[in-house]
N, C-alpha and C positions, 0 to 999 in steps of 0.2 A: 654496695657499689664495688667493693674490693673483690667480692666473689665473682661478679660479672667480668671484671678485668682478668682475673685468674682463668675464668672459663675461656675467654678469647685467646689468652696466651697459651693455654694447654692444647687448644684445638686449632691453632693458627694454620697449620698445614692443611687440615681437612677443609676449613672454611675457605682458604685461598683456592684450593682445588675446586670446590663447589662453585665459587664465584667465576673462576675461569671457564669451567665447564658450561655453565649457564650462558656466559657471554659468547662462547664459541657456537653453542646451539642457536642463539639468537642471530648471529652473523650468518650461519648456514641457511637459516630459514629466509632471511631477508635477501640473500644474494642468489638463491636458486628458486626459480619459479615452481619447480616440481615440489620441493620441500615446503614452500610457502602454501601451495594449493592443498597439500596433504594436511598441513597444520591447521589451515582454515576449516577444512572438512571435519577434522577431529574435534576442533573447538566447537563447531556448530552442533556436532553430535552430542558432546558432553553438556553444553549449555542447553540444548534442546531437551535432554533428559531431565535436567534440573527444573526447567520451566514446566515440563509436563507434570512432574510431581507436585510442584507448587500449584499449578492450575487445577489438578485433581482435588487438592485439599480445599481450595477456595470455591470450586465449582458448586459444592453442596449448598453454600450460603446464597447462591444466585439463582436457585431453582425457580423461585416464584416469578422473577422477572423474565427468566428464560422461557418459562411456560407461556407467559403472555405474548412474548415475541413469536414463539412457535405457533401459537394459535392464530396470530395475525398473518403469519407466513402461510399457514394452511388455508386460511380464508382466501388469500390472494391466489394460491395455486388452484383452489377449487373453481374460482372464477375463470381462470385460464383454461381449465379442463372443460368447462361448459362452453367456452368459446370454440374449442376444438370440436366438440360434439356437434355444434351448430354450424360448423364450417365457416366460422367468422375469424378474420385475421386477429392474431394475438396482439393485444395492445398493452403497453406499459406507459401509464401517464400520458395517453394520447399519442404515443409514438410507437410505430411498429417495430418489433424486435426481430431481426433477421435470424433464420435458422442456422446460419453458419457458425453461431456461437454455442459452445458447450460450457456448462458450469460445474466446477468441482467443489464439493462441500468441504470446508476446512474449519478448524477451530483455532482461535487465538489463544496461545499459551503464554505469551508475554507481550506487553504493550507499553511503550513510553510515549509521553505527550508533554513533558516539561522541558525537553531539550530543544536545541535549534534544528537538529537532524534526527527526528524521531523514527523509530522502526517498530514493526510488529514481528513476532515469530509465530509461524503456523505449524500445526502438527502434520502437515502433508509436504511431500518432497517429490523428487524426480520419479520415484516408484509409483506415484499417484498421477503422473503426467504434468506436474508443475514445471514450468520453465521461466527463465528470466524474461522480464518485460510483459508478463501477463497481468491484466488488470485485476483488482480485488474490490469487491463491494459487499455490503450487507443488505438486509431487507429494507434498510432506510436510505441507502445511497452509497456513494463512492467512498472508498477507504484508502486506496493507494495502488502501488505497482510493485510486483515482485522484483527484487534486486539481487537475490542470492539464493541458491538452492543446493541442498545436500540430498542424500538418498531419502531420509525420513522427514526432513524439516525444510522450511524455507523462511526467508525474511522478506518483509515488505517495506518499501519506502513509503511512509505515511504521507498523506496530503499535508500533514503538519511537519514538513521537512523543507528546509530552505533550498534544497536541490530539486524539489518537486516543481514541475511545470506541465500542466495538463490543459489541453484545449477544451474550452467550455463556451457556452453561449446562452443567451436569453431564450427561454422557452417560447415566448410569444413573438420572436423575431429571429432573423438569421445573423444578427450582430453577435460577434464572438470576441474572445480575448484569452489571455493566459491566466490560469488559476495558480496562484502562488500563496505563500504564507509569510507574514511579517513577524511571527513569533510572539505576538502580544497576547492573544487569547486562543485557548485550545479548541474552541468550537466556532471560530470565525476565521475565514480565509479571505483572500483578495482576488478579484477578477480585474486585471489591468488591461490597458490599451483597448478599451471598448470605444468604437467610433462615436463621436459626439452627436451624430444624427440619430442614434438609437433612442427609442422611447423608453427611458429608464424610470421605473417607479419602485418605491419602497414596497417590499412584499412580493415582487415578481420572482418567479422560479427560475433557477439556473440549472442547466442540464449539460451533459457531455454532448459535443457536437459531431462525434463520429468521424473526424478527419484523420484519425490514426488507426492503426491495427490493434490498439490496446483495448479501448472501450467502445461498445456499440453506441449509436446515437440515442439520446434520450434517457440515460441513466441519471437519476436525481442527484443533485449536489446540495442545494440549499436555496435560501431566499435572500433577496437584497435587504440588508440591514440599514445601510446608508451609502451615499455616493458623493463623489466630488469630481470636479472637472480639473484634470491635471495640467501641468505646464505644457505638455505636448498636444494640448487641445483634444484630449480624449478622456473618457470617463474611467475612474478607478472606483470599483465597487467593493464594499465590505459584504461578505456572504456568510449568513448564519447557516451553518451546516445542519442538514437533517439528521446526520449521524451524531451521536454523543461519542466523540473520539476518546473520551476517558473511560468508556464502559463498553468495550467491544468483546464479543464472545464468538458467535458463529458467523462465518463469512463465506463468500463464494469467490473462487478464482475463475476468471473468464478465459477460455481458450478460443481464439479466433482460428478456425480451421483453414482459413485462406491467407493467414498472415504471412507465411513463408513465401507463397507465390507472389503476393503483392510486393513484399520487400525485395525479392529477387528481381522483379520487373523494374521497380524503381531504381535499384542499383545499376542495372544494365543501362537504363536511360541516362543516369548520371555519368556512367563511364563513357557512354557514347558521345557526350557533349564535351568531354575533356580533350 
């Protein structure tokens, strides 16, 4: 203990300088948007590199499961190719997929699912065409929405995030609600404010409703696990996700080629009403 005290006494000037230096750097970053943006970008680059190394080490042990998923994905793609050859409209789970969407293949290099605001990190960034507010899905269904991008990496606000709110509806009807998460289970989310006139049944499929520029209509989400009638006289549904959010690897980022035009038109309409 005495040696520790002597160490601090001998190096008190250097330690004080270091503390004040770190404090001044922190103040600079917080008070200047340029420095803050540069710091965030550098942090994303460094953390992305660490996650990439970790992912490469663990990837080997997941090869068997990955191969099964890739086989299922290839089977699905072959069916779609045959549909093209026969000049039949491409169908995903009985819903037509518009050609205005492009898909960017990405890999999850970090994933949290035990917090209240969970994020994923992808190994693709702005150089690959990734932008904020792009939707993310896997071969099993919806994953989340891109919320931050650097040159080589991007982070995704998971559906397991209390800030997440996605438009979704029952597959067998046009009744819709907001997809949120109550933090209780990592593979169960909630669809709230569904009209009480909806014919709700356990096991019914929930899909995206396409009312935003982020997700196409018909992307799978999950099935109804249970439901209750809320105080506002509308249904609140527990949705068992098709995705295992604790085990994500390969995903697709969705680019809506018409998103910018749609958002600009809507903004002009809003400005015109003010």
